[in-house]
ROLUM-886521 format. One line per field, with one value per residue: residue number from 1; residue in one letter; x, y, z of N, C-alpha, C in turn. Coordinates in steps of 0.1 Angstrom, whole numbers. Example, Ala and Ser with C-alpha at 12.3 -4.5 7.8 and 13.67 -1.06 7.14 Angstrom:
residues 2
n: [1 / 2]
res: [A / S]
n.px: [132 / 128]
n.py: [-57 / -22]
n.pz: [78 / 71]
ca.px: [123 / 137]
ca.py: [-45 / -11]
ca.pz: [78 / 71]
c.px: [132 / 129]
c.py: [-33 / 0]
c.pz: [78 / 79]
END
This chain:
residues 220
n: [1 / 2 / 3 / 4 / 5 / 6 / 7 / 8 / 9 / 10 / 11 / 12 / 13 / 14 / 15 / 16 / 17 / 18 / 19 / 20 / 21 / 22 / 23 / 24 / 25 / 26 / 27 / 28 / 29 / 30 / 31 / 32 / 33 / 34 / 35 / 36 / 37 / 38 / 39 / 40 / 41 / 42 / 43 / 44 / 45 / 46 / 47 / 48 / 49 / 50 / 51 / 52 / 53 / 54 / 55 / 56 / 57 / 58 / 59 / 60 / 61 / 62 / 63 / 64 / 65 / 66 / 67 / 68 / 69 / 70 / 71 / 72 / 73 / 74 / 75 / 76 / 77 / 78 / 79 / 80 / 81 / 82 / 83 / 84 / 85 / 86 / 87 / 88 / 89 / 90 / 91 / 92 / 93 / 94 / 95 / 96 / 97 / 98 / 99 / 100 / 101 / 102 / 103 / 104 / 105 / 106 / 107 / 108 / 109 / 110 / 111 / 112 / 113 / 114 / 115 / 116 / 117 / 118 / 119 / 120 / 121 / 122 / 123 / 124 / 125 / 126 / 127 / 128 / 129 / 130 / 131 / 132 / 133 / 134 / 135 / 136 / 137 / 138 / 139 / 140 / 141 / 142 / 143 / 144 / 145 / 146 / 147 / 148 / 149 / 150 / 151 / 152 / 153 / 154 / 155 / 156 / 157 / 158 / 159 / 160 / 161 / 162 / 163 / 164 / 165 / 166 / 167 / 168 / 169 / 170 / 171 / 172 / 173 / 174 / 175 / 176 / 177 / 178 / 179 / 180 / 181 / 182 / 183 / 184 / 185 / 186 / 187 / 188 / 189 / 190 / 191 / 192 / 193 / 194 / 195 / 196 / 197 / 198 / 199 / 200 / 201 / 202 / 203 / 204 / 205 / 206 / 207 / 208 / 209 / 210 / 211 / 212 / 213 / 214 / 215 / 216 / 217 / 218 / 219 / 220]
res: [X / X / X / X / X / X / X / X / X / X / X / X / X / X / X / X / X / X / X / X / X / X / X / X / X / X / X / X / X / X / X / X / X / X / X / X / X / X / X / X / X / X / X / X / X / X / X / X / X / X / X / X / X / X / X / X / X / X / X / X / X / X / X / X / X / X / X / X / X / X / X / X / X / X / X / X / X / X / X / X / X / X / X / X / X / X / X / X / X / X / X / X / X / X / X / X / X / X / X / X / X / X / X / X / X / X / X / X / X / X / X / X / X / X / X / X / X / X / X / X / X / X / X / X / X / X / X / X / X / X / X / X / X / X / X / X / X / X / X / X / X / X / X / X / X / X / X / X / X / X / X / X / X / X / X / X / X / X / X / X / X / X / X / X / X / X / X / X / X / X / X / X / X / X / X / X / X / X / X / X / X / X / X / X / X / X / X / X / X / X / X / X / X / X / X / X / X / X / X / X / X / X / X / X / X / X / X / X / X / X / X / X / X / X / X / X / X / X / X / X]
n.px: [1987 / 1963 / 1948 / 1948 / 1936 / 1912 / 1906 / 1902 / 1881 / 1863 / 1862 / 1852 / 1828 / 1816 / 1820 / 1798 / 1779 / 1754 / 1747 / 1725 / 1744 / 1747 / 1728 / 1709 / 1712 / 1697 / 1704 / 1692 / 1701 / 1706 / 1730 / 1763 / 1790 / 1811 / 1810 / 1821 / 1826 / 1832 / 1836 / 1832 / 1801 / 1781 / 1771 / 1772 / 1792 / 1800 / 1815 / 1801 / 1790 / 1791 / 1801 / 1785 / 1785 / 1779 / 1757 / 1752 / 1724 / 1704 / 1684 / 1687 / 1700 / 1717 / 1730 / 1733 / 1738 / 1742 / 1756 / 1753 / 1764 / 1750 / 1752 / 1743 / 1721 / 1699 / 1695 / 1683 / 1660 / 1625 / 1620 / 1653 / 1677 / 1699 / 1728 / 1754 / 1788 / 1819 / 1845 / 1852 / 1880 / 1893 / 1898 / 1901 / 1884 / 1842 / 1816 / 1786 / 1765 / 1745 / 1717 / 1687 / 1654 / 1634 / 1626 / 1627 / 1599 / 1600 / 1619 / 1641 / 1633 / 1656 / 1672 / 1658 / 1652 / 1658 / 1649 / 1679 / 1689 / 1699 / 1725 / 1713 / 1689 / 1682 / 1689 / 1669 / 1647 / 1656 / 1651 / 1627 / 1615 / 1626 / 1615 / 1581 / 1580 / 1593 / 1567 / 1551 / 1556 / 1547 / 1521 / 1518 / 1526 / 1504 / 1482 / 1491 / 1492 / 1504 / 1529 / 1546 / 1574 / 1592 / 1583 / 1590 / 1588 / 1587 / 1616 / 1632 / 1616 / 1636 / 1658 / 1657 / 1652 / 1672 / 1695 / 1687 / 1692 / 1719 / 1724 / 1714 / 1731 / 1753 / 1747 / 1749 / 1743 / 1719 / 1701 / 1691 / 1679 / 1658 / 1651 / 1642 / 1620 / 1602 / 1602 / 1603 / 1583 / 1560 / 1571 / 1567 / 1541 / 1525 / 1540 / 1527 / 1500 / 1506 / 1510 / 1482 / 1468 / 1481 / 1476 / 1452 / 1451 / 1466 / 1492 / 1516 / 1543 / 1556 / 1566 / 1589 / 1616 / 1614 / 1604 / 1629 / 1645 / 1640 / 1639 / 1662 / 1665 / 1654 / 1670 / 1687]
n.py: [577 / 577 / 558 / 562 / 581 / 570 / 559 / 573 / 582 / 570 / 557 / 584 / 581 / 559 / 571 / 586 / 572 / 570 / 598 / 624 / 627 / 616 / 585 / 563 / 530 / 494 / 464 / 434 / 405 / 370 / 359 / 370 / 369 / 377 / 398 / 431 / 448 / 483 / 481 / 497 / 515 / 530 / 545 / 554 / 554 / 567 / 573 / 570 / 557 / 538 / 501 / 496 / 484 / 439 / 412 / 382 / 360 / 346 / 333 / 324 / 345 / 372 / 406 / 434 / 465 / 500 / 532 / 563 / 595 / 624 / 646 / 629 / 616 / 620 / 607 / 580 / 562 / 550 / 536 / 528 / 504 / 475 / 459 / 435 / 437 / 436 / 451 / 481 / 494 / 481 / 446 / 432 / 436 / 437 / 452 / 480 / 486 / 510 / 514 / 526 / 512 / 533 / 561 / 591 / 588 / 583 / 595 / 576 / 567 / 573 / 547 / 522 / 497 / 470 / 445 / 434 / 433 / 416 / 412 / 405 / 407 / 430 / 448 / 434 / 448 / 477 / 471 / 462 / 487 / 501 / 493 / 504 / 528 / 527 / 513 / 537 / 552 / 544 / 541 / 567 / 575 / 559 / 577 / 602 / 601 / 613 / 616 / 597 / 590 / 609 / 618 / 631 / 611 / 588 / 585 / 588 / 559 / 546 / 553 / 541 / 517 / 503 / 510 / 491 / 472 / 467 / 463 / 443 / 425 / 433 / 408 / 380 / 346 / 337 / 360 / 376 / 347 / 350 / 379 / 379 / 357 / 368 / 396 / 407 / 395 / 411 / 436 / 429 / 422 / 449 / 460 / 453 / 461 / 487 / 489 / 473 / 489 / 507 / 503 / 498 / 524 / 519 / 526 / 510 / 504 / 523 / 511 / 503 / 505 / 504 / 477 / 466 / 473 / 459 / 432 / 422 / 426 / 395 / 380 / 380]
n.pz: [1462 / 1452 / 1462 / 1491 / 1492 / 1486 / 1508 / 1527 / 1518 / 1517 / 1552 / 1561 / 1549 / 1564 / 1586 / 1585 / 1579 / 1599 / 1606 / 1589 / 1569 / 1547 / 1526 / 1543 / 1529 / 1528 / 1508 / 1496 / 1496 / 1477 / 1468 / 1476 / 1458 / 1465 / 1480 / 1501 / 1535 / 1527 / 1503 / 1471 / 1461 / 1432 / 1401 / 1373 / 1363 / 1387 / 1419 / 1444 / 1468 / 1496 / 1509 / 1538 / 1559 / 1560 / 1565 / 1567 / 1569 / 1593 / 1581 / 1556 / 1536 / 1527 / 1540 / 1529 / 1541 / 1530 / 1521 / 1508 / 1494 / 1506 / 1483 / 1459 / 1470 / 1463 / 1438 / 1441 / 1430 / 1436 / 1413 / 1409 / 1405 / 1421 / 1421 / 1423 / 1406 / 1390 / 1403 / 1382 / 1389 / 1400 / 1399 / 1419 / 1440 / 1448 / 1436 / 1441 / 1418 / 1413 / 1389 / 1362 / 1366 / 1351 / 1343 / 1369 / 1391 / 1435 / 1455 / 1476 / 1509 / 1536 / 1553 / 1536 / 1528 / 1503 / 1475 / 1455 / 1432 / 1399 / 1373 / 1348 / 1354 / 1353 / 1336 / 1311 / 1329 / 1318 / 1291 / 1286 / 1298 / 1276 / 1254 / 1262 / 1256 / 1227 / 1220 / 1226 / 1209 / 1184 / 1185 / 1186 / 1154 / 1142 / 1145 / 1134 / 1104 / 1082 / 1058 / 1073 / 1071 / 1072 / 1090 / 1132 / 1144 / 1135 / 1126 / 1155 / 1159 / 1146 / 1156 / 1175 / 1178 / 1160 / 1184 / 1204 / 1189 / 1195 / 1221 / 1223 / 1203 / 1220 / 1245 / 1261 / 1253 / 1269 / 1277 / 1248 / 1239 / 1254 / 1244 / 1222 / 1230 / 1241 / 1233 / 1212 / 1198 / 1210 / 1199 / 1172 / 1169 / 1177 / 1154 / 1131 / 1134 / 1131 / 1106 / 1095 / 1097 / 1081 / 1055 / 1048 / 1030 / 1012 / 1020 / 1028 / 1025 / 1034 / 1057 / 1053 / 1059 / 1093 / 1095 / 1081 / 1102 / 1124 / 1113 / 1112 / 1137 / 1151 / 1134 / 1152]
ca.px: [1975 / 1947 / 1953 / 1949 / 1923 / 1902 / 1905 / 1896 / 1858 / 1854 / 1863 / 1838 / 1810 / 1816 / 1816 / 1786 / 1767 / 1745 / 1742 / 1718 / 1748 / 1740 / 1708 / 1714 / 1701 / 1694 / 1701 / 1691 / 1710 / 1709 / 1742 / 1774 / 1799 / 1835 / 1811 / 1826 / 1830 / 1840 / 1840 / 1822 / 1785 / 1785 / 1762 / 1767 / 1806 / 1809 / 1817 / 1786 / 1788 / 1807 / 1791 / 1791 / 1782 / 1777 / 1754 / 1741 / 1708 / 1700 / 1671 / 1695 / 1703 / 1728 / 1716 / 1739 / 1741 / 1751 / 1755 / 1751 / 1763 / 1739 / 1752 / 1739 / 1709 / 1683 / 1697 / 1676 / 1647 / 1618 / 1629 / 1662 / 1680 / 1713 / 1735 / 1770 / 1798 / 1832 / 1846 / 1859 / 1889 / 1905 / 1894 / 1900 / 1877 / 1833 / 1812 / 1771 / 1763 / 1728 / 1706 / 1672 / 1649 / 1631 / 1629 / 1615 / 1598 / 1596 / 1627 / 1645 / 1639 / 1667 / 1669 / 1651 / 1653 / 1652 / 1655 / 1687 / 1682 / 1711 / 1728 / 1700 / 1670 / 1680 / 1689 / 1656 / 1642 / 1657 / 1658 / 1610 / 1610 / 1628 / 1601 / 1572 / 1587 / 1587 / 1550 / 1543 / 1557 / 1541 / 1502 / 1516 / 1524 / 1494 / 1476 / 1491 / 1493 / 1509 / 1543 / 1554 / 1595 / 1596 / 1581 / 1602 / 1578 / 1593 / 1629 / 1627 / 1618 / 1647 / 1669 / 1655 / 1654 / 1693 / 1698 / 1679 / 1703 / 1739 / 1722 / 1716 / 1741 / 1765 / 1744 / 1743 / 1723 / 1703 / 1695 / 1688 / 1668 / 1649 / 1646 / 1632 / 1610 / 1595 / 1603 / 1600 / 1574 / 1555 / 1571 / 1561 / 1522 / 1527 / 1541 / 1517 / 1490 / 1506 / 1512 / 1470 / 1464 / 1481 / 1471 / 1439 / 1452 / 1474 / 1507 / 1521 / 1558 / 1565 / 1570 / 1598 / 1627 / 1613 / 1605 / 1638 / 1652 / 1632 / 1639 / 1682 / 1663 / 1654 / 1681 / 1704]
ca.py: [584 / 570 / 544 / 566 / 598 / 560 / 556 / 581 / 582 / 553 / 563 / 596 / 576 / 554 / 581 / 595 / 568 / 572 / 611 / 626 / 638 / 597 / 582 / 550 / 514 / 479 / 452 / 417 / 392 / 361 / 354 / 384 / 372 / 380 / 415 / 434 / 459 / 488 / 483 / 507 / 519 / 532 / 550 / 559 / 555 / 575 / 564 / 578 / 556 / 525 / 492 / 493 / 463 / 432 / 402 / 369 / 357 / 329 / 328 / 323 / 357 / 385 / 418 / 443 / 481 / 509 / 542 / 569 / 603 / 633 / 649 / 612 / 610 / 621 / 596 / 568 / 564 / 534 / 526 / 522 / 485 / 471 / 449 / 431 / 436 / 435 / 466 / 481 / 501 / 467 / 434 / 418 / 438 / 440 / 469 / 473 / 492 / 517 / 515 / 526 / 505 / 541 / 579 / 596 / 574 / 586 / 594 / 565 / 575 / 567 / 532 / 519 / 478 / 466 / 437 / 428 / 426 / 411 / 422 / 398 / 413 / 450 / 448 / 438 / 464 / 490 / 469 / 466 / 497 / 509 / 489 / 509 / 542 / 525 / 516 / 553 / 559 / 532 / 548 / 581 / 572 / 556 / 585 / 608 / 596 / 626 / 623 / 581 / 582 / 626 / 623 / 630 / 596 / 570 / 587 / 583 / 549 / 536 / 552 / 530 / 499 / 508 / 510 / 478 / 456 / 474 / 459 / 427 / 424 / 426 / 403 / 370 / 341 / 333 / 369 / 372 / 342 / 359 / 387 / 362 / 349 / 380 / 409 / 408 / 392 / 423 / 451 / 423 / 433 / 467 / 465 / 451 / 471 / 495 / 480 / 468 / 505 / 519 / 489 / 505 / 531 / 516 / 531 / 505 / 505 / 533 / 507 / 493 / 511 / 497 / 464 / 461 / 467 / 447 / 416 / 425 / 421 / 386 / 372 / 378]
ca.pz: [1466 / 1449 / 1472 / 1508 / 1494 / 1488 / 1526 / 1533 / 1519 / 1530 / 1568 / 1556 / 1554 / 1582 / 1601 / 1588 / 1576 / 1612 / 1604 / 1582 / 1559 / 1536 / 1522 / 1544 / 1526 / 1533 / 1503 / 1502 / 1483 / 1481 / 1465 / 1473 / 1448 / 1475 / 1481 / 1510 / 1538 / 1521 / 1487 / 1459 / 1448 / 1416 / 1386 / 1359 / 1364 / 1388 / 1431 / 1453 / 1477 / 1497 / 1516 / 1554 / 1565 / 1553 / 1578 / 1563 / 1584 / 1599 / 1573 / 1544 / 1524 / 1528 / 1543 / 1526 / 1542 / 1517 / 1525 / 1494 / 1494 / 1505 / 1468 / 1449 / 1473 / 1447 / 1421 / 1442 / 1433 / 1443 / 1398 / 1412 / 1406 / 1428 / 1417 / 1426 / 1398 / 1392 / 1407 / 1370 / 1390 / 1409 / 1393 / 1433 / 1440 / 1436 / 1438 / 1440 / 1412 / 1404 / 1376 / 1370 / 1356 / 1340 / 1350 / 1375 / 1411 / 1442 / 1464 / 1482 / 1521 / 1547 / 1557 / 1525 / 1523 / 1487 / 1467 / 1450 / 1415 / 1396 / 1357 / 1340 / 1360 / 1359 / 1320 / 1309 / 1337 / 1308 / 1279 / 1284 / 1296 / 1260 / 1245 / 1259 / 1247 / 1211 / 1219 / 1224 / 1194 / 1171 / 1186 / 1175 / 1149 / 1141 / 1143 / 1117 / 1088 / 1067 / 1060 / 1081 / 1071 / 1078 / 1113 / 1139 / 1155 / 1128 / 1131 / 1172 / 1164 / 1141 / 1162 / 1191 / 1176 / 1162 / 1195 / 1211 / 1180 / 1199 / 1232 / 1221 / 1199 / 1233 / 1258 / 1268 / 1246 / 1278 / 1270 / 1234 / 1237 / 1257 / 1236 / 1211 / 1229 / 1250 / 1232 / 1192 / 1193 / 1217 / 1190 / 1158 / 1174 / 1174 / 1137 / 1126 / 1139 / 1122 / 1090 / 1091 / 1098 / 1069 / 1047 / 1043 / 1028 / 1005 / 1022 / 1038 / 1016 / 1042 / 1066 / 1046 / 1072 / 1105 / 1090 / 1070 / 1114 / 1131 / 1111 / 1115 / 1156 / 1143 / 1129 / 1160]
c.px: [1962 / 1941 / 1945 / 1934 / 1906 / 1899 / 1897 / 1884 / 1853 / 1855 / 1855 / 1828 / 1804 / 1808 / 1802 / 1775 / 1756 / 1738 / 1735 / 1725 / 1746 / 1722 / 1717 / 1703 / 1707 / 1695 / 1700 / 1688 / 1707 / 1719 / 1756 / 1781 / 1813 / 1825 / 1814 / 1826 / 1834 / 1844 / 1825 / 1804 / 1789 / 1775 / 1767 / 1783 / 1809 / 1804 / 1807 / 1784 / 1801 / 1795 / 1797 / 1789 / 1774 / 1771 / 1745 / 1734 / 1704 / 1691 / 1681 / 1700 / 1714 / 1721 / 1726 / 1737 / 1746 / 1752 / 1763 / 1752 / 1756 / 1734 / 1746 / 1725 / 1698 / 1684 / 1689 / 1666 / 1630 / 1619 / 1640 / 1669 / 1698 / 1723 / 1747 / 1776 / 1810 / 1834 / 1855 / 1873 / 1897 / 1892 / 1893 / 1889 / 1859 / 1821 / 1795 / 1766 / 1745 / 1725 / 1692 / 1663 / 1639 / 1630 / 1619 / 1608 / 1603 / 1612 / 1634 / 1643 / 1654 / 1664 / 1657 / 1653 / 1646 / 1658 / 1666 / 1681 / 1700 / 1713 / 1719 / 1687 / 1672 / 1685 / 1681 / 1643 / 1638 / 1652 / 1639 / 1609 / 1613 / 1613 / 1588 / 1570 / 1578 / 1572 / 1541 / 1541 / 1553 / 1523 / 1504 / 1519 / 1510 / 1484 / 1477 / 1499 / 1504 / 1527 / 1549 / 1565 / 1596 / 1592 / 1588 / 1597 / 1593 / 1609 / 1635 / 1624 / 1628 / 1657 / 1675 / 1663 / 1670 / 1707 / 1700 / 1689 / 1716 / 1729 / 1718 / 1723 / 1756 / 1758 / 1740 / 1732 / 1722 / 1695 / 1687 / 1676 / 1653 / 1639 / 1640 / 1621 / 1597 / 1588 / 1599 / 1588 / 1558 / 1554 / 1567 / 1543 / 1524 / 1528 / 1532 / 1504 / 1491 / 1504 / 1496 / 1464 / 1464 / 1481 / 1458 / 1445 / 1461 / 1493 / 1515 / 1536 / 1562 / 1570 / 1584 / 1610 / 1630 / 1609 / 1619 / 1652 / 1647 / 1634 / 1657 / 1684 / 1666 / 1659 / 1689 / 1706]
c.py: [589 / 568 / 554 / 580 / 585 / 558 / 562 / 590 / 570 / 557 / 578 / 587 / 568 / 565 / 592 / 594 / 563 / 585 / 609 / 629 / 621 / 592 / 567 / 537 / 499 / 468 / 444 / 415 / 376 / 354 / 368 / 383 / 379 / 393 / 420 / 450 / 466 / 489 / 493 / 506 / 530 / 539 / 554 / 562 / 565 / 567 / 577 / 570 / 545 / 508 / 493 / 480 / 451 / 415 / 393 / 359 / 347 / 323 / 325 / 329 / 363 / 398 / 428 / 458 / 483 / 520 / 551 / 586 / 614 / 641 / 643 / 612 / 607 / 616 / 584 / 570 / 546 / 533 / 521 / 506 / 479 / 465 / 443 / 427 / 431 / 453 / 471 / 490 / 488 / 457 / 424 / 422 / 436 / 448 / 469 / 488 / 498 / 520 / 520 / 520 / 509 / 551 / 580 / 584 / 588 / 588 / 577 / 574 / 566 / 550 / 524 / 505 / 471 / 450 / 439 / 434 / 422 / 410 / 424 / 407 / 428 / 459 / 442 / 449 / 475 / 484 / 470 / 477 / 506 / 504 / 498 / 522 / 541 / 517 / 531 / 559 / 556 / 539 / 560 / 578 / 571 / 568 / 596 / 601 / 600 / 619 / 610 / 589 / 598 / 627 / 622 / 615 / 588 / 574 / 584 / 563 / 539 / 540 / 542 / 516 / 495 / 502 / 497 / 465 / 460 / 463 / 444 / 419 / 420 / 422 / 393 / 365 / 337 / 346 / 373 / 364 / 349 / 375 / 386 / 365 / 362 / 393 / 417 / 403 / 401 / 433 / 445 / 424 / 441 / 470 / 461 / 456 / 482 / 495 / 481 / 487 / 513 / 510 / 495 / 515 / 537 / 527 / 525 / 500 / 517 / 530 / 503 / 490 / 503 / 481 / 461 / 458 / 461 / 431 / 417 / 420 / 410 / 378 / 373 / 367]
c.pz: [1467 / 1464 / 1488 / 1502 / 1490 / 1504 / 1531 / 1531 / 1515 / 1547 / 1565 / 1563 / 1561 / 1586 / 1596 / 1584 / 1589 / 1615 / 1590 / 1568 / 1547 / 1538 / 1524 / 1536 / 1527 / 1522 / 1501 / 1490 / 1487 / 1476 / 1466 / 1464 / 1455 / 1479 / 1502 / 1519 / 1535 / 1503 / 1480 / 1458 / 1444 / 1405 / 1385 / 1358 / 1379 / 1406 / 1442 / 1469 / 1486 / 1508 / 1530 / 1560 / 1558 / 1558 / 1568 / 1577 / 1580 / 1586 / 1559 / 1530 / 1536 / 1529 / 1538 / 1527 / 1531 / 1522 / 1509 / 1500 / 1493 / 1482 / 1458 / 1457 / 1464 / 1436 / 1424 / 1443 / 1435 / 1423 / 1401 / 1413 / 1415 / 1428 / 1422 / 1417 / 1399 / 1392 / 1393 / 1377 / 1395 / 1409 / 1408 / 1435 / 1432 / 1441 / 1437 / 1430 / 1405 / 1391 / 1384 / 1358 / 1348 / 1349 / 1354 / 1388 / 1418 / 1445 / 1472 / 1501 / 1527 / 1555 / 1551 / 1527 / 1514 / 1479 / 1461 / 1436 / 1411 / 1378 / 1350 / 1342 / 1354 / 1341 / 1315 / 1313 / 1323 / 1294 / 1275 / 1285 / 1288 / 1250 / 1248 / 1252 / 1233 / 1212 / 1219 / 1211 / 1175 / 1178 / 1184 / 1163 / 1137 / 1138 / 1140 / 1108 / 1078 / 1069 / 1074 / 1080 / 1070 / 1091 / 1115 / 1144 / 1142 / 1126 / 1143 / 1171 / 1155 / 1148 / 1177 / 1191 / 1173 / 1179 / 1200 / 1197 / 1187 / 1211 / 1230 / 1213 / 1208 / 1244 / 1254 / 1262 / 1255 / 1271 / 1260 / 1235 / 1242 / 1252 / 1229 / 1214 / 1241 / 1245 / 1222 / 1189 / 1197 / 1203 / 1178 / 1160 / 1164 / 1159 / 1129 / 1120 / 1129 / 1107 / 1084 / 1084 / 1079 / 1054 / 1037 / 1035 / 1018 / 1004 / 1033 / 1037 / 1025 / 1053 / 1063 / 1058 / 1087 / 1101 / 1090 / 1095 / 1127 / 1124 / 1107 / 1136 / 1154 / 1141 / 1140 / 1167]
END
């Protein structure tokens, strides 16, 4: 029964592909890892669309046309990244997965042409977007020196650092190395700037919980 429903879903999207009931996008990839027409398009574990066609260009790249259902069209923005993965519901098939590098952004227009991402590049887009959030929290802490360990910003920073640690533990070695060489030095720089301001007030010990989290990151 599930297979029949899936085939009907593909047929529906293929039929609607030339109409305004779906968002049509074109994505350029250097490699497609066996992706085929009819494979699924996913977003946050939802089946939101289908691969309409896969065409190899004479210029040496693949052009993948996808159709996203109208109900999910507003999830595709200028910050969307599309990479190819193994379909979690069928390991013999591939799928196009969409993620967001950051929140907000303009909605993609019909027939927009995009550069395909890899899972690694999408991961780093999200990871360094997380750094920008951390940086803002550091800046807010620097502005308000009262009760730092009890402040909402301090608790947010701790939570974010723990989340980033979990992401790093689950990452491949080449990703860990990139985080060590590019992300952690920037994070340490922000930390030291805040520490210097607190040192002048004799309150640098208030940063010890954050220091422990950063040290844990550096040991991974």
